[in-house]
Backbone as CSV, one residue per row, in Angstrom:
resi,resn,N_x,N_y,N_z,CA_x,CA_y,CA_z,C_x,C_y,C_z
1,MET,0.974,-1.194,-0.330,-0.116,-0.094,0.090,0.650,1.431,0.001
2,VAL,1.932,1.197,0.342,3.083,2.203,0.688,3.396,2.649,-0.420
3,GLU,3.859,1.516,-0.924,4.710,1.896,-2.895,3.219,2.246,-3.713
4,VAL,2.424,2.708,-3.235,1.391,3.029,-4.571,1.034,4.653,-3.967
5,ALA,0.545,5.035,-2.547,-0.286,5.898,-1.791,0.372,6.920,-2.540
6,GLY,1.576,7.677,-3.088,1.613,9.062,-4.008,1.233,8.911,-4.846
7,ILE,0.546,7.798,-5.335,0.725,8.365,-7.330,-0.503,9.060,-7.577
8,ARG,-0.372,9.782,-8.737,-1.631,10.867,-8.912,-1.890,10.969,-10.255
9,PRO,-3.112,10.831,-10.609,-3.738,10.678,-11.864,-2.575,11.865,-13.079
10,GLY,-2.012,11.396,-14.020,-0.796,12.040,-14.735,0.217,11.609,-15.077
11,ASP,0.678,10.353,-13.676,1.953,10.055,-13.259,1.855,8.705,-14.683
12,ARG,3.397,8.955,-15.083,3.510,7.780,-16.083,3.418,6.307,-15.489
13,LEU,3.040,5.512,-15.705,3.540,3.979,-15.094,3.890,3.055,-16.205
14,PHE,4.823,1.974,-15.960,5.554,1.309,-16.331,5.416,-0.063,-15.798
15,PHE,5.353,-1.190,-16.711,5.103,-2.269,-16.208,6.182,-3.551,-16.501
16,TYR,6.626,-4.423,-15.066,7.741,-4.923,-15.314,7.245,-6.703,-15.464
17,VAL,6.716,-7.333,-16.612,6.742,-8.652,-16.932,8.079,-9.983,-16.312
18,GLN,7.661,-10.342,-15.613,8.574,-11.206,-14.651,9.030,-12.377,-15.946
19,ARG,8.111,-12.982,-16.433,7.829,-14.245,-17.044,9.220,-14.002,-18.342
20,THR,9.080,-12.400,-18.745,9.902,-12.337,-19.971,10.887,-11.664,-19.678
21,LYS,11.055,-10.918,-18.508,11.982,-9.764,-17.933,12.046,-8.772,-18.980
22,GLN,10.568,-8.205,-19.352,10.617,-6.993,-20.036,9.232,-5.897,-19.462
23,ILE,9.862,-4.454,-19.553,9.340,-3.346,-19.141,8.581,-2.814,-20.594
24,MET,6.954,-3.020,-20.060,6.206,-2.313,-20.648,5.642,-0.861,-20.784
25,GLY,5.689,-0.140,-21.369,5.172,1.299,-20.885,4.033,2.154,-22.154
26,GLY,4.144,3.327,-21.749,2.782,4.050,-22.619,1.583,4.089,-21.937
27,TYR,1.653,3.898,-20.509,0.762,3.975,-19.676,0.591,5.239,-18.685
28,GLU,-0.738,5.297,-18.180,-0.976,6.853,-17.585,-2.115,6.558,-16.136
29,ALA,-1.698,7.111,-15.364,-2.415,6.975,-14.542,-3.697,8.109,-14.283
30,VAL,-4.724,7.542,-14.238,-6.040,8.476,-14.214,-6.667,8.454,-12.701
31,THR,-6.543,7.722,-11.750,-7.050,7.976,-10.328,-6.130,7.763,-9.540
32,ARG,-6.249,8.484,-7.949,-5.885,8.148,-6.893,-5.531,6.716,-6.604
33,PRO,-4.824,6.535,-6.105,-4.933,4.667,-5.294,-6.277,4.639,-4.626
34,PHE,-6.523,3.688,-4.717,-8.008,3.269,-4.209,-8.355,2.178,-3.679
35,PHE,-9.037,1.266,-3.034,-8.855,0.488,-2.286,-10.513,-0.193,-2.765
36,ASP,-10.226,-1.662,-3.704,-11.862,-2.556,-4.157,-11.483,-3.886,-4.160
37,GLN,-12.276,-5.108,-3.335,-12.003,-5.934,-3.096,-12.794,-7.098,-4.422
38,ASN,-13.561,-6.017,-5.426,-14.277,-6.456,-5.996,-13.578,-7.207,-7.388
39,PRO,-13.795,-8.433,-8.083,-13.112,-8.725,-9.299,-13.124,-7.759,-10.405
40,LEU,-12.101,-7.610,-11.106,-11.485,-6.457,-12.018,-12.715,-6.502,-12.701
41,PHE,-13.688,-7.292,-13.251,-14.511,-7.751,-13.968,-15.520,-8.958,-13.731
42,LYS,-16.564,-9.141,-14.515,-17.565,-10.211,-14.426,-16.403,-11.765,-14.762
43,GLY,-16.563,-12.253,-13.027,-15.524,-13.788,-13.729,-13.939,-13.529,-13.304
44,ALA,-13.679,-12.885,-13.463,-12.010,-12.542,-12.843,-11.671,-13.571,-12.025
45,THR,-10.338,-13.997,-12.630,-9.737,-15.055,-11.417,-8.545,-14.350,-10.892
46,HIS,-8.235,-13.491,-11.465,-6.935,-13.364,-10.889,-6.492,-11.560,-10.230
47,ILE,-7.373,-10.852,-10.608,-7.567,-9.429,-10.420,-8.909,-9.243,-9.584
48,ASN,-8.950,-9.680,-7.624,-9.606,-10.300,-7.018,-9.456,-9.883,-5.942
49,GLU,-10.057,-9.992,-4.794,-9.833,-9.697,-3.136,-8.825,-10.092,-2.885
50,ARG,-7.654,-10.471,-3.548,-6.151,-10.756,-3.722,-5.129,-9.575,-3.676
51,PHE,-5.612,-8.931,-4.270,-5.083,-7.522,-4.890,-6.158,-6.190,-4.591
52,PRO,-6.324,-5.849,-3.377,-7.436,-4.431,-3.361,-6.684,-2.836,-3.355
53,PHE,-5.711,-2.779,-3.874,-4.898,-1.861,-3.484,-4.620,-1.435,-4.617
54,ARG,-5.345,-0.332,-5.765,-5.317,-0.372,-7.059,-5.374,0.935,-7.597
55,VAL,-4.981,1.041,-8.709,-4.879,2.532,-9.487,-5.655,2.005,-10.924
56,GLY,-6.403,3.166,-11.194,-7.082,3.215,-12.564,-5.890,3.729,-13.474
57,PHE,-6.018,3.216,-14.504,-4.798,3.744,-15.909,-5.312,3.783,-16.940
58,LYS,-4.638,3.882,-17.726,-5.098,3.880,-19.434,-3.726,3.904,-20.129
59,GLN,-3.735,3.502,-21.317,-2.881,3.112,-22.426,-2.734,4.638,-23.089
60,VAL,-1.920,5.503,-22.917,-1.670,6.833,-23.944,-1.119,6.282,-25.289
61,VAL,0.029,5.521,-25.718,0.642,5.047,-26.630,0.908,3.698,-26.750
62,ASP,0.794,3.036,-27.731,1.009,1.772,-28.330,2.297,1.292,-28.800
63,PHE,3.441,1.413,-27.477,4.347,0.688,-27.870,4.668,-0.821,-27.950
64,ALA,4.450,-1.216,-29.021,4.082,-3.015,-29.102,5.720,-3.691,-29.044
65,LYS,6.525,-2.843,-28.588,8.132,-3.538,-29.037,8.477,-3.033,-27.296
66,PRO,8.510,-4.117,-25.823,8.906,-3.804,-25.043,10.470,-3.796,-24.569
67,ILE,10.757,-2.916,-24.036,12.335,-3.266,-23.567,13.098,-4.431,-22.144
68,HIS,13.820,-5.096,-22.815,14.564,-5.995,-22.117,15.042,-5.554,-20.913
69,ILE,14.768,-6.214,-19.642,15.424,-5.669,-18.075,17.117,-5.588,-18.515
70,ASN,17.481,-6.660,-19.055,19.268,-6.168,-19.497,19.552,-5.027,-20.296
71,ASP,18.631,-4.143,-20.641,18.955,-2.785,-21.264,18.988,-1.762,-19.754
72,ILE,17.824,-2.235,-18.808,18.015,-0.986,-18.172,19.063,-1.633,-17.012
73,TRP,19.660,-2.622,-17.293,20.798,-2.613,-16.234,22.162,-1.992,-16.860
74,ALA,22.035,-1.836,-17.990,22.764,-1.321,-18.914,23.352,-0.154,-18.601
75,SER,22.233,0.658,-18.819,21.476,1.908,-18.420,22.113,2.679,-16.840
76,ARG,21.518,1.355,-15.887,21.806,1.468,-14.758,23.451,1.574,-14.001
77,ASP,24.805,0.479,-15.084,25.779,0.725,-14.489,26.430,1.812,-14.816
78,GLN,25.515,2.503,-16.154,26.378,3.900,-16.319,25.744,4.998,-15.476
79,GLY,24.866,5.016,-14.264,24.639,5.795,-13.422,23.136,6.611,-14.060
80,GLN,22.826,6.106,-14.734,21.729,6.755,-15.243,20.315,6.426,-14.899
81,ILE,20.509,4.943,-14.264,19.025,4.937,-13.692,19.602,4.081,-12.477
82,TRP,18.962,4.480,-11.260,19.639,4.134,-9.940,18.655,3.468,-8.891
83,THR,17.689,3.922,-8.951,16.362,3.820,-7.842,16.103,1.841,-8.169
84,MET,16.212,1.558,-9.184,16.245,0.001,-9.405,16.965,-0.536,-8.563
85,GLN,16.887,-1.117,-7.476,17.917,-2.120,-7.443,17.796,-3.613,-7.496
86,GLN,18.926,-3.879,-7.716,19.191,-5.259,-8.494,19.074,-6.385,-7.529
87,ALA,18.896,-6.535,-6.209,19.040,-7.602,-5.180,17.921,-8.906,-6.127
88,ARG,19.100,-9.783,-5.971,18.794,-11.290,-6.600,17.919,-10.944,-8.588
89,GLY,18.745,-9.509,-8.619,18.418,-9.880,-10.206,17.291,-8.751,-10.431
90,ASP,16.375,-8.555,-9.594,15.340,-7.825,-9.851,14.767,-6.819,-8.433
91,ALA,14.102,-5.693,-9.203,13.888,-5.079,-8.075,12.529,-5.769,-7.311
92,ILE,11.616,-6.641,-7.854,10.340,-7.182,-7.539,10.770,-8.030,-6.440
93,GLY,11.824,-8.747,-6.021,12.300,-9.326,-5.081,11.670,-8.939,-3.473
94,ARG,11.331,-7.363,-3.425,11.300,-6.599,-2.535,9.864,-5.713,-2.525
95,HIS,10.185,-5.403,-3.838,8.434,-4.344,-3.948,7.700,-4.803,-4.844
96,ALA,6.631,-4.551,-4.958,6.030,-5.195,-6.294,5.442,-3.575,-6.870
97,CYS,6.150,-2.735,-6.390,6.281,-1.262,-7.250,7.436,-0.293,-6.544
98,TRP,7.634,-0.198,-7.588,8.825,1.059,-7.147,8.866,2.139,-7.787
99,GLY,8.979,3.410,-7.211,8.953,4.645,-7.919,10.596,5.023,-8.979
100,LEU,10.132,5.546,-9.898,11.090,6.210,-10.592,11.580,7.570,-10.405
101,THR,12.510,8.101,-11.027,12.728,9.830,-11.013,12.188,10.074,-12.188
102,ARG,12.238,11.231,-12.649,11.469,12.188,-13.771,12.844,11.801,-14.814
103,GLN,14.042,11.998,-14.768,15.263,11.162,-15.904,15.045,10.014,-15.780
104,GLU,14.729,9.267,-15.260,14.678,7.586,-15.278,13.383,7.548,-16.414
105,SER,12.244,8.285,-15.821,11.000,7.869,-16.563,11.340,8.706,-18.124
106,ILE,12.059,9.460,-18.247,12.436,10.096,-19.208,13.497,9.286,-20.876
107,ILE,14.077,8.131,-19.812,15.130,7.269,-20.403,14.680,6.054,-21.029
108,LEU,13.626,5.302,-20.116,12.563,4.538,-20.321,11.447,5.065,-21.635
109,TRP,11.286,6.168,-21.310,10.282,6.605,-22.471,11.175,6.736,-23.936
110,ARG,12.488,7.167,-23.568,12.997,7.548,-24.997,13.610,6.144,-25.379
111,MET,13.917,4.962,-24.710,14.000,3.514,-25.262,13.106,3.036,-25.911
112,LEU,11.864,3.386,-25.157,10.607,2.573,-25.947,10.381,3.344,-27.566
113,GLN,10.920,4.969,-27.609,11.004,5.289,-28.643,11.533,4.324,-29.978
114,GLU,12.598,4.543,-29.316,14.005,4.076,-29.964,13.636,2.581,-30.657
115,LEU,12.676,2.042,-29.903,12.275,0.656,-30.491,11.177,0.266,-30.956
116,ASN,10.462,1.412,-31.214,9.288,1.319,-31.881,9.199,2.512,-33.136
117,ILE,9.700,2.442,-34.102,9.591,3.617,-34.744,7.995,3.953,-35.431
118,ILE,7.080,3.055,-35.131,5.642,3.493,-35.414,4.917,2.863,-33.976
119,ALA,4.671,4.131,-33.836,3.892,4.056,-32.001,2.689,4.747,-31.707
120,PRO,1.359,4.291,-32.439,0.276,4.755,-32.614,-0.169,6.128,-30.973
121,LEU,-1.160,6.940,-30.902,-1.704,7.225,-29.592,-2.627,6.970,-30.020
122,VAL,-3.007,5.954,-28.527,-4.044,5.293,-28.148,-5.216,5.960,-27.967
123,GLU,-6.973,5.550,-28.167,-7.843,5.925,-27.978,-7.784,5.436,-26.524
124,ASP,-8.688,6.674,-25.733,-8.958,5.989,-24.580,-10.144,5.645,-23.961
125,ARG,-9.484,4.192,-23.495,-10.908,3.067,-23.557,-10.243,2.260,-22.610
126,HIS,-10.112,2.965,-21.738,-9.548,1.663,-20.058,-11.031,1.470,-19.600
127,ASN,-10.998,0.238,-18.392,-12.354,0.211,-17.833,-13.083,0.866,-17.364
128,LYS,-14.170,0.696,-17.098,-15.308,1.541,-16.159,-14.611,1.352,-14.999
129,LEU,-14.452,2.482,-14.135,-14.564,2.481,-12.964,-15.251,2.347,-12.191
130,PRO,-15.190,2.159,-11.099,-15.988,2.025,-9.680,-16.719,3.605,-9.241
131,ALA,-17.975,3.282,-9.224,-18.832,4.268,-9.053,-18.283,5.270,-8.265
132,SER,-18.024,5.210,-6.974,-16.761,5.469,-6.358,-15.788,4.865,-5.305
133,LEU,-14.751,5.706,-5.640,-12.773,5.283,-5.240,-13.053,5.215,-3.801
134,GLN,-12.842,4.014,-2.976,-12.606,4.416,-1.241,-11.531,4.519,-1.444
135,PRO,-10.957,5.289,-0.552,-9.686,5.796,-0.137,-8.579,4.582,0.679
136,LEU,-7.486,4.334,0.186,-6.769,3.646,0.896,-6.902,3.267,2.463
137,PRO,-6.939,1.801,2.612,-7.452,1.682,4.179,-6.301,1.772,5.140
138,ILE,-5.466,3.132,5.452,-4.301,3.122,5.856,-4.579,2.914,7.522
139,ASN,-3.627,1.773,8.354,-4.235,1.704,9.689,-3.324,2.563,10.489
140,THR,-4.035,3.816,10.973,-3.809,4.562,11.666,-4.178,5.076,13.206
141,SER,-4.069,3.372,13.548,-4.074,3.582,15.183,-3.306,4.243,16.249
142,ILE,-3.674,4.737,17.004,-2.480,5.500,18.238,-2.205,4.705,19.097
143,GLY,-0.701,4.864,19.332,-0.188,4.225,20.461,0.163,4.914,21.276
144,GLY,1.725,4.549,21.829,2.702,5.420,22.474,1.805,5.596,23.840
145,THR,2.149,6.707,24.648,2.043,7.335,26.122,0.886,7.893,25.946
146,LEU,0.537,8.438,27.171,-0.459,9.461,27.527,0.005,10.731,26.829
147,ASN,1.221,11.185,27.353,1.731,12.344,26.836,2.841,12.564,26.112
148,HIS,3.033,11.379,25.201,3.241,11.132,23.891,2.917,10.323,22.823
149,PRO,1.893,10.185,22.063,0.979,9.457,21.466,1.511,9.573,20.360
150,CYS,1.196,8.539,19.301,2.042,8.071,18.193,1.448,6.684,17.352
151,LEU,1.648,7.367,16.276,0.824,6.099,15.444,1.897,4.642,15.613
152,VAL,0.623,4.022,15.749,1.729,2.339,16.104,2.357,1.677,15.027
153,TYR,2.189,2.117,13.742,2.962,1.656,12.101,3.855,2.711,11.859
154,GLU,4.816,2.261,10.917,5.700,3.164,10.907,5.031,3.325,9.209
155,HIS,4.796,2.154,8.831,4.396,2.439,7.555,3.346,3.393,7.493
156,ALA,2.203,3.356,8.562,1.550,4.529,8.509,1.851,5.495,8.515
157,LEU,2.909,6.282,9.201,3.422,7.427,8.652,3.952,7.539,7.215
158,GLN,4.613,6.985,7.008,4.885,6.690,5.450,4.027,6.984,4.773
159,ALA,2.903,5.836,4.531,1.661,6.319,3.622,0.755,7.744,3.746
160,LEU,0.925,8.433,5.303,0.365,9.630,5.363,0.762,10.760,4.669
161,LEU,2.460,10.335,4.850,3.365,11.674,4.390,3.138,11.552,2.773
162,LEU,3.240,10.305,2.094,3.181,10.071,0.902,1.892,10.415,-0.037
163,GLU,0.769,10.192,0.680,-0.570,11.280,0.214,-0.318,12.580,0.321
164,ASP,0.287,13.340,1.746,0.087,14.669,1.577,1.384,15.167,0.467
165,LEU,2.342,14.612,0.428,3.508,14.793,-0.652,2.735,15.140,-2.210
166,GLY,1.554,13.519,-2.478,1.305,13.882,-3.819,0.571,14.499,-4.112
167,ASP,-0.130,15.044,-2.647,-1.059,16.292,-2.843,-0.650,17.787,-3.001
168,GLY,0.872,17.526,-2.610,1.792,19.235,-2.586,1.904,19.540,-1.528
169,TYR,1.418,19.280,-0.439,1.381,19.676,0.756,2.979,19.476,1.505
170,HIS,3.202,20.895,2.552,4.205,20.933,3.130,5.338,21.341,2.402
171,THR,5.386,22.107,1.711,6.541,22.696,0.959,6.925,23.760,1.554
172,GLU,6.339,24.273,2.467,6.685,25.184,4.054,7.664,24.661,4.544
173,LEU,8.001,23.495,4.508,8.750,22.946,5.290,10.126,21.851,4.862
174,PHE,9.525,21.475,3.269,10.439,20.750,2.920,10.627,21.350,1.380
175,GLY,10.108,22.650,1.226,11.013,23.103,-0.058,10.434,22.830,-1.255
176,ASN,10.099,23.626,-2.534,9.502,23.543,-3.368,9.716,22.059,-4.070
177,TYR,9.494,20.722,-3.638,9.821,19.345,-4.087,9.112,19.472,-5.883
178,GLU,9.417,18.540,-6.602,9.012,18.617,-7.426,8.464,16.912,-7.557
179,ASP,9.285,16.130,-7.093,9.009,14.850,-7.001,9.450,14.109,-6.041
180,PHE,8.687,12.756,-5.721,9.496,12.066,-4.363,9.231,10.580,-4.619
181,LEU,10.073,9.534,-3.618,10.294,8.092,-3.865,9.892,7.725,-2.797
182,PRO,9.202,6.488,-2.528,9.580,5.930,-1.428,10.460,4.748,-1.265
183,SER,11.226,4.531,0.254,12.091,3.255,0.270,12.909,2.927,-0.939
184,VAL,13.632,3.924,-0.875,14.816,4.433,-2.405,16.460,3.222,-1.821
185,PRO,16.675,2.160,-2.427,17.416,1.442,-2.175,18.700,2.132,-1.868
186,THR,19.509,1.568,-1.553,21.012,2.455,-0.671,21.861,0.817,-1.734
187,SER,23.326,0.914,-2.028,24.343,-0.267,-2.286,24.235,-1.014,-1.113
188,SER,24.129,-0.419,0.707,24.245,-1.069,1.626,23.115,-2.376,1.666
189,GLY,21.960,-2.281,1.180,20.874,-3.416,0.861,19.681,-2.400,2.040
190,LYS,20.125,-1.313,2.332,19.292,-0.889,3.045,18.190,0.039,2.136
191,GLU,17.136,0.993,2.969,16.471,1.952,1.983,16.189,3.322,2.583
192,MET,16.174,4.148,2.007,15.860,5.427,2.521,14.461,5.524,2.724
193,ASP,13.825,6.119,3.607,12.031,6.020,3.543,11.571,6.797,2.548
194,ILE,12.455,8.211,2.311,11.311,8.679,1.515,12.752,10.037,0.386
195,VAL,12.615,9.962,-0.255,13.875,10.775,-0.888,12.919,12.126,-1.785
196,LEU,13.097,13.272,-1.634,12.329,14.706,-2.332,13.721,14.865,-3.459
197,LEU,12.867,15.420,-4.499,13.612,15.824,-5.483,13.118,17.407,-6.059
198,ALA,14.131,17.698,-6.724,14.116,19.645,-7.441,14.558,19.094,-8.404
199,TYR,14.066,19.607,-9.677,14.787,19.542,-11.241,15.187,20.991,-11.754
200,ASP,15.883,21.333,-12.793,16.160,22.238,-13.338,15.681,22.047,-14.541
201,ASN,15.867,23.061,-15.598,15.188,23.188,-16.482,15.460,22.254,-17.792
202,GLN,16.501,21.145,-17.568,17.000,20.259,-18.150,16.217,18.803,-17.668
203,HIS,15.565,19.115,-16.782,15.065,17.570,-15.825,16.338,17.203,-14.998
204,LYS,17.481,18.054,-14.713,18.584,17.278,-14.239,18.161,17.649,-12.550
205,VAL,18.429,16.531,-11.754,18.342,16.702,-10.578,18.886,17.706,-9.620
206,LEU,18.112,18.900,-9.272,18.973,20.065,-8.501,19.657,19.428,-7.152
207,TRP,18.627,19.353,-6.341,18.958,18.653,-5.031,17.898,17.615,-4.941
208,TYR,18.390,16.845,-3.968,17.952,15.632,-3.005,17.538,16.124,-1.938
209,GLN,16.342,15.390,-1.068,16.485,15.514,0.621,15.931,14.004,0.696
210,ILE,16.760,13.943,1.844,16.449,12.508,2.489,15.600,12.786,3.568
211,LEU,14.483,11.878,3.249,13.368,12.007,4.983,13.647,10.577,5.565
212,GLU,13.974,10.781,7.033,13.794,9.169,7.659,13.017,9.524,8.691
213,LEU,12.131,8.754,8.916,10.910,8.702,9.249,11.100,7.266,10.418
214,LYS,9.991,8.099,11.827,10.197,7.030,13.296,8.661,7.121,13.602
215,LYS,7.822,6.075,13.983,6.872,6.630,14.332,6.965,7.303,15.964
216,ASP,7.852,7.118,16.331,8.068,7.363,17.707,9.163,8.004,18.057
217,ARG,9.922,7.633,18.953,11.103,8.303,18.887,12.512,8.034,18.135
218,PHE,13.304,9.321,17.745,14.501,9.923,16.836,15.500,9.172,17.975
219,ARG,16.321,7.846,17.522,17.667,7.708,18.384,18.824,8.368,17.633
220,TRP,19.648,8.055,18.632,21.155,8.056,18.030,21.268,7.415,16.879
221,GLU,21.262,5.962,16.803,21.491,5.080,15.532,20.847,5.468,14.465
222,ASP,19.599,6.357,14.533,18.878,6.616,13.215,19.239,8.045,13.088
223,LEU,20.107,8.765,13.821,20.915,9.940,12.982,21.822,9.017,12.305
224,LYS,22.580,8.132,13.259,23.554,7.939,12.366,23.556,7.379,10.957
225,GLN,22.309,6.498,10.750,21.832,5.904,10.033,21.727,7.227,8.508
226,LEU,20.656,8.324,9.109,20.958,9.172,8.193,21.897,9.501,7.664
227,LEU,23.095,9.860,8.215,24.509,10.384,7.973,25.184,9.853,6.994
228,ASP,24.695,8.551,7.137,25.544,7.407,6.627,24.454,7.862,4.670
229,TYR,23.230,7.668,5.026,22.945,7.724,3.644,22.839,9.142,3.089
230,GLU,23.690,10.009,3.756,23.894,11.618,2.813,24.759,11.286,2.491
231,VAL,26.163,10.378,3.259,27.072,10.611,2.413,27.431,9.459,1.452
232,TRP,26.450,8.607,0.983,26.432,7.396,0.026,25.310,8.646,-1.015
233,LEU,24.401,9.091,-0.770,24.144,9.636,-1.820,24.863,11.109,-2.461
234,THR,25.778,11.950,-1.728,26.155,12.469,-1.751,27.815,12.254,-2.717
235,SER,28.351,11.001,-2.104,29.454,10.375,-3.459,28.920,9.686,-4.689
236,GLY,27.733,8.924,-4.720,26.955,8.922,-6.057,26.744,9.564,-6.587
237,GLN,25.079,9.347,-7.023,24.061,10.241,-7.740,24.616,12.069,-7.543
238,ALA,24.973,12.543,-6.091,25.405,13.963,-6.637,26.549,14.657,-6.764
239,GLU,27.098,13.698,-7.378,28.502,13.431,-8.009,29.627,14.524,-6.638
240,GLY,29.242,14.081,-5.930,30.328,14.688,-4.704,30.322,16.063,-4.574
241,ASN,28.938,16.432,-4.807,28.324,18.312,-4.464,27.444,17.746,-3.025
242,PRO,28.038,18.210,-1.836,27.395,17.909,-0.740,26.164,19.487,-0.423
243,ARG,26.115,20.528,-1.567,25.218,21.674,-1.558,24.079,21.006,-1.757
244,ALA,24.143,19.734,-2.868,22.932,18.943,-3.125,21.904,18.331,-2.599
245,VAL,22.407,17.731,-1.594,21.801,16.920,-0.920,21.228,17.172,0.541
246,HIS,20.152,17.482,1.066,19.831,17.709,2.513,18.798,16.670,3.164
247,MET,18.988,16.845,4.566,18.504,15.617,5.151,17.594,16.184,6.081
248,ALA,16.247,15.335,6.761,15.234,15.864,7.361,14.867,14.620,8.160
249,ALA,14.987,14.465,9.584,14.169,13.854,10.349,12.908,13.993,10.878
250,VAL,11.849,12.986,10.415,10.302,13.048,10.862,10.148,11.710,11.789
251,ALA,9.934,12.687,13.216,9.471,11.746,14.110,8.414,12.174,15.492
252,ASN,8.173,11.407,16.096,7.285,12.035,17.046,8.078,12.616,18.064
253,ARG,9.330,12.239,18.810,9.988,12.706,19.653,11.154,12.881,19.189
254,PHE,12.625,13.049,19.312,13.874,13.039,19.595,14.697,12.981,20.914
255,ASP,15.527,11.979,21.021,16.139,11.597,22.310,16.982,12.947,22.732
256,ASN,17.357,13.133,23.727,18.250,14.365,24.024,19.816,14.367,23.087
257,ASP,20.425,13.013,23.142,21.876,12.733,22.546,21.309,13.276,21.059
258,VAL,20.308,13.253,20.717,20.286,13.256,19.107,20.305,15.227,19.171
259,ILE,19.551,15.725,19.848,19.383,16.722,19.843,20.180,17.730,20.214
260,ASP,21.325,17.160,21.051,22.363,17.862,21.305,23.813,17.753,20.706
261,HIS,23.713,16.797,19.796,24.797,16.373,18.802,24.324,17.703,17.525
262,LEU,23.370,17.534,17.230,23.079,18.033,15.959,23.693,19.911,16.512
263,ARG,23.042,19.911,17.755,23.389,21.754,18.324,24.925,21.877,17.812
264,ARG,25.643,20.860,18.329,27.311,21.058,18.311,27.491,21.283,16.645
265,ARG,26.777,19.962,15.952,27.059,20.038,14.251,26.932,21.842,14.010
266,LYS,25.738,22.204,14.853,25.413,23.742,13.854,26.197,24.610,14.242
267,GLU,26.893,24.827,15.346,27.940,25.978,16.611,29.435,25.248,15.566
268,ALA,29.608,23.958,14.866,30.763,23.892,14.420,30.425,24.427,12.900
269,GLY,29.678,24.753,11.945,29.305,25.024,10.580,28.987,24.061,10.272
270,GLN,28.639,22.974,10.848,28.266,21.478,9.686,27.142,21.431,9.091
271,LYS,27.061,20.873,8.381,25.725,20.671,7.544,24.640,20.417,8.678
272,GLU,23.423,20.910,8.516,22.072,21.227,9.009,21.834,19.719,8.785
273,VAL,20.767,18.951,9.684,19.717,18.163,10.382,18.922,18.547,10.363
274,ARG,17.445,18.778,10.032,16.408,19.422,10.578,15.225,18.414,10.859
275,LEU,14.961,18.625,12.142,14.152,17.422,12.915,12.699,18.320,12.671
276,ILE,11.862,17.417,12.175,10.492,17.948,11.950,9.348,16.903,12.919
277,ARG,8.746,17.514,13.552,7.689,16.341,14.813,6.752,16.458,13.996
278,TYR,5.681,15.426,13.966,4.739,14.984,13.313,3.611,14.678,14.723
279,ARG,2.176,15.123,14.331,1.454,14.747,14.830,0.354,14.482,14.121
280,TYR,-0.805,13.749,14.728,-1.489,12.771,13.847,-2.899,12.491,14.497
281,ASN,-3.714,13.228,14.043,-5.207,12.655,15.091,-6.487,13.078,13.996
282,GLY,-6.105,11.764,13.577,-7.911,11.674,12.214,-8.947,12.035,12.392
283,LEU,-9.446,12.202,13.649,-10.474,12.853,14.523,-10.482,14.052,13.667
284,CYS,-9.643,14.998,14.063,-9.868,16.418,13.930,-9.193,16.889,12.512
285,ALA,-8.687,16.096,12.035,-7.765,16.777,10.810,-7.194,15.087,10.277
286,PRO,-7.292,15.232,8.524,-7.033,14.233,8.330,-5.436,14.077,7.999
287,ARG,-4.976,15.091,8.139,-3.568,15.087,7.638,-2.702,15.429,9.056
288,LEU,-1.044,14.859,8.174,-0.465,15.179,9.513,0.193,16.898,9.772
289,THR,0.229,16.868,10.845,0.599,18.739,11.143,1.827,17.629,11.156
290,LEU,3.033,18.875,10.698,4.234,19.075,10.945,4.746,20.089,11.589
291,GLU,5.814,20.240,12.295,6.414,21.480,12.786,7.979,21.185,12.971
292,GLN,8.566,21.997,12.620,10.163,22.063,12.467,11.096,22.309,14.014
293,ILE,11.387,21.356,14.744,12.121,21.997,16.091,13.340,22.764,16.002
294,VAL,12.863,23.764,16.210,14.472,24.610,16.690,15.968,23.887,17.647
295,VAL,16.988,23.471,17.206,18.374,23.284,18.277,19.172,24.633,18.480
């Protein structure tokens, strides 16, 4: 559910066919993600209650020839496509869906155009959608303590924040982001919870912003992990440019040693790690409330 929470109408979609190891493209989302346990059509045996998290989409271009996954890995080796983690040979081993940057989408689209010299536009003929779309059933149960109530599940925090980002919220805290990716893999096998991106007018990444999420306390080891992510992203995708990589920790509360360390970093003129406290009360407001903590 987290993997699709941020999809919005107009987003490009690609499909990976495991059996043939091919990427199909030319598709576009027409709805937000929704929950539906009904069969996709009368008599459907594959898309039914087993796959209730759905997105309406349509085909916009008929690319008859798909891209083989080996071509994708070749581009990835050149640093052009980096979000597809290659654990066990493909990204399906860990996630059913994964996000692509705008750059990667453009590269895949160009590959499809190179393969298909005839690629007609397609008349809109997507299946009839449900009369009313039921939102994703994010489990927003509240736990924690009386003084520090928090979400019970970290994935709920991630899904809620992705929904907010998909709707363009929180620019006052995160800047004018143009893209966001959940669960971005690193070479160590770990995943950055969310990465925000902004682009220049050539669609090249202007800056990255790493968000490390914790449903309750943000501890010293969480800060060390965030700093490791910053080093990895700076040395790799940012090509050694520390100005282009930023960090923010999003949690319900922050341990004193985290705050003390960041205060010393600030006094020493080192790169800032911003602390963002979240609050959630679904009865009063459907969205997260975020505020920056000054250290």
